[in-house]
C-alpha positions as a Markdown table, in Angstrom:
| # | Residue | x | y | z |
|---|---|---|---|---|
| 1 | Arg | 5.6 | -31.8 | 5.0 |
| 2 | Ala | 6.7 | -28.9 | 3.5 |
| 3 | Ser | 9.2 | -27.6 | 6.5 |
| 4 | Gly | 9.8 | -28.6 | 10.0 |
| 5 | Leu | 11.0 | -31.8 | 11.4 |
| 6 | Asn | 10.3 | -35.6 | 9.7 |
| 7 | Asn | 9.5 | -38.5 | 11.6 |
| 8 | Asn | 13.6 | -38.9 | 12.2 |
| 9 | Asn | 14.2 | -35.9 | 13.5 |
| 10 | Asn | 15.7 | -34.4 | 10.2 |
| 11 | Val | 15.0 | -30.9 | 9.3 |
| 12 | Thr | 13.8 | -30.6 | 6.0 |
| 13 | Lys | 13.9 | -27.6 | 3.5 |
| 14 | Asp | 10.8 | -25.4 | 2.9 |
| 15 | Thr | 10.2 | -26.3 | -0.8 |
| 16 | Ser | 7.3 | -23.6 | -0.9 |
| 17 | Val | 9.7 | -20.8 | -2.1 |
| 18 | Tyr | 11.6 | -22.9 | -4.7 |
| 19 | Ser | 8.4 | -24.0 | -6.3 |
| 20 | Ser | 7.3 | -20.7 | -7.0 |
| 21 | Thr | 10.4 | -19.5 | -8.5 |
| 22 | Pro | 10.6 | -20.0 | -12.3 |
| 23 | Ser | 13.4 | -21.8 | -14.1 |
| 24 | Ser | 16.1 | -19.7 | -15.9 |
| 25 | Thr | 14.7 | -19.8 | -19.2 |
| 26 | Thr | 11.2 | -18.8 | -18.3 |
| 27 | Ala | 12.8 | -16.0 | -16.4 |
| 28 | Ile | 14.3 | -15.0 | -19.5 |
| 29 | Met | 11.3 | -15.0 | -21.7 |
| 30 | Ser | 9.1 | -13.6 | -18.6 |
| 31 | Gln | 11.6 | -10.7 | -18.9 |
| 32 | Glu | 11.5 | -10.1 | -22.4 |
| 33 | Glu | 7.6 | -10.1 | -22.5 |
| 34 | Thr | 7.6 | -7.8 | -19.5 |
| 35 | Ala | 9.7 | -5.2 | -21.3 |
| 36 | Thr | 7.6 | -5.6 | -24.4 |
| 37 | Ser | 4.3 | -5.0 | -22.1 |
| 38 | Ile | 6.4 | -1.8 | -20.2 |
| 39 | Gln | 7.2 | -0.1 | -23.8 |
| 40 | Gln | 3.4 | -0.7 | -24.8 |
| 41 | Glu | 2.0 | 0.8 | -21.8 |
| 42 | Asp | 4.5 | 3.8 | -21.4 |
| 43 | Glu | 3.2 | 5.4 | -24.2 |
| 44 | Ile | 1.5 | 8.5 | -22.9 |
| 45 | Thr | -0.8 | 10.6 | -24.8 |
| 46 | Phe | -0.8 | 14.4 | -25.1 |
| 47 | Leu | -3.9 | 14.8 | -23.3 |
| 48 | Glu | -2.7 | 12.8 | -20.4 |
| 49 | Asp | 0.7 | 14.6 | -20.6 |
| 50 | Phe | -1.1 | 17.9 | -20.5 |
| 51 | Ile | -3.7 | 17.0 | -17.5 |
| 52 | Ala | -0.4 | 15.4 | -15.5 |
| 53 | Gly | 1.3 | 18.7 | -16.2 |
| 54 | Gly | -1.4 | 20.8 | -15.0 |
| 55 | Leu | -2.3 | 19.2 | -11.6 |
| 56 | Ala | 1.5 | 19.3 | -10.7 |
| 57 | Gly | 1.6 | 23.0 | -11.8 |
| 58 | Ser | -1.6 | 23.6 | -10.2 |
| 59 | Ala | -0.6 | 21.9 | -7.0 |
| 60 | Ser | 2.9 | 23.7 | -6.7 |
| 61 | Val | 1.0 | 27.2 | -6.9 |
| 62 | Ile | -1.3 | 26.4 | -4.7 |
| 63 | Val | 0.9 | 25.1 | -2.0 |
| 64 | Gly | 3.3 | 28.0 | -2.7 |
| 65 | His | 1.5 | 31.4 | -3.4 |
| 66 | Pro | 0.6 | 32.0 | 0.3 |
| 67 | Phe | 4.3 | 31.6 | 1.5 |
| 68 | Asp | 5.5 | 33.9 | -1.4 |
| 69 | Thr | 2.3 | 36.5 | -0.3 |
| 70 | Val | 4.0 | 36.2 | 3.4 |
| 71 | Lys | 7.4 | 36.8 | 2.1 |
| 72 | Val | 6.6 | 39.6 | 0.3 |
| 73 | Leu | 4.3 | 41.3 | 3.1 |
| 74 | Leu | 7.8 | 40.9 | 4.9 |
| 75 | Gln | 10.1 | 42.6 | 2.5 |
| 76 | Thr | 7.7 | 45.5 | 1.9 |
| 77 | Ser | 6.5 | 46.4 | 5.9 |
| 78 | Ser | 8.3 | 48.0 | 8.3 |
| 79 | Glu | 6.3 | 46.0 | 10.7 |
| 80 | Gly | 7.7 | 42.9 | 12.4 |
| 81 | Ser | 6.1 | 39.5 | 11.9 |
| 82 | Lys | 3.8 | 39.5 | 14.1 |
| 83 | Gly | 2.3 | 42.7 | 12.7 |
| 84 | Ile | 2.2 | 40.8 | 9.7 |
| 85 | Leu | 0.1 | 38.3 | 10.9 |
| 86 | Gln | -2.2 | 40.6 | 12.5 |
| 87 | Ser | -2.9 | 42.5 | 9.4 |
| 88 | Ile | -3.3 | 39.5 | 7.6 |
| 89 | Gly | -6.0 | 38.2 | 10.2 |
| 90 | Gly | -7.6 | 41.4 | 10.3 |
| 91 | Val | -7.7 | 42.0 | 6.1 |
| 92 | Gly | -9.2 | 38.8 | 5.4 |
| 93 | Gly | -8.0 | 35.7 | 7.6 |
| 94 | Val | -6.0 | 32.9 | 5.4 |
| 95 | Ser | -8.2 | 33.7 | 2.3 |
| 96 | Ser | -6.4 | 36.9 | 2.0 |
| 97 | Leu | -3.1 | 34.8 | 1.2 |
| 98 | Phe | -4.6 | 33.3 | -2.0 |
| 99 | Arg | -5.2 | 36.9 | -3.7 |
| 100 | Gly | -3.9 | 37.3 | -6.8 |
| 101 | Met | -3.5 | 33.7 | -7.5 |
| 102 | Val | -5.8 | 33.2 | -10.6 |
| 103 | Ala | -2.7 | 34.6 | -12.9 |
| 104 | Pro | 0.1 | 32.2 | -11.8 |
| 105 | Leu | -2.6 | 29.4 | -11.4 |
| 106 | Ser | -3.6 | 29.9 | -15.2 |
| 107 | Met | -0.2 | 29.9 | -16.3 |
| 108 | Ala | 0.9 | 26.8 | -14.4 |
| 109 | Thr | -0.8 | 24.4 | -16.6 |
| 110 | Val | 0.6 | 25.5 | -20.1 |
| 111 | Ile | 4.2 | 26.1 | -18.6 |
| 112 | Asn | 4.0 | 22.6 | -16.9 |
| 113 | Ala | 2.6 | 20.8 | -19.6 |
């Protein structure tokens, strides 16, 4: 048995953990091989970087623009927050929070790439 009690009621060690652990020499070699493979995989092309930056910038604009729109409406209005929410609902609903987002969205890819 790998673990538990043997016939003499003595506790035996669980050897399944130790059998999968590499020796120190093997561990050093595998660390070097791992470092080499990581260095080879870490090379990111310009296109991948550009796409990742564009997606990150676009996501930040899509999430942040509605909040910025509400902030500007609150700063420029003499009505309270209840009046702002009613005016947003009357003008175009939730989609009105995304008006004017084309310019920041188009620049987000260039800036964050």
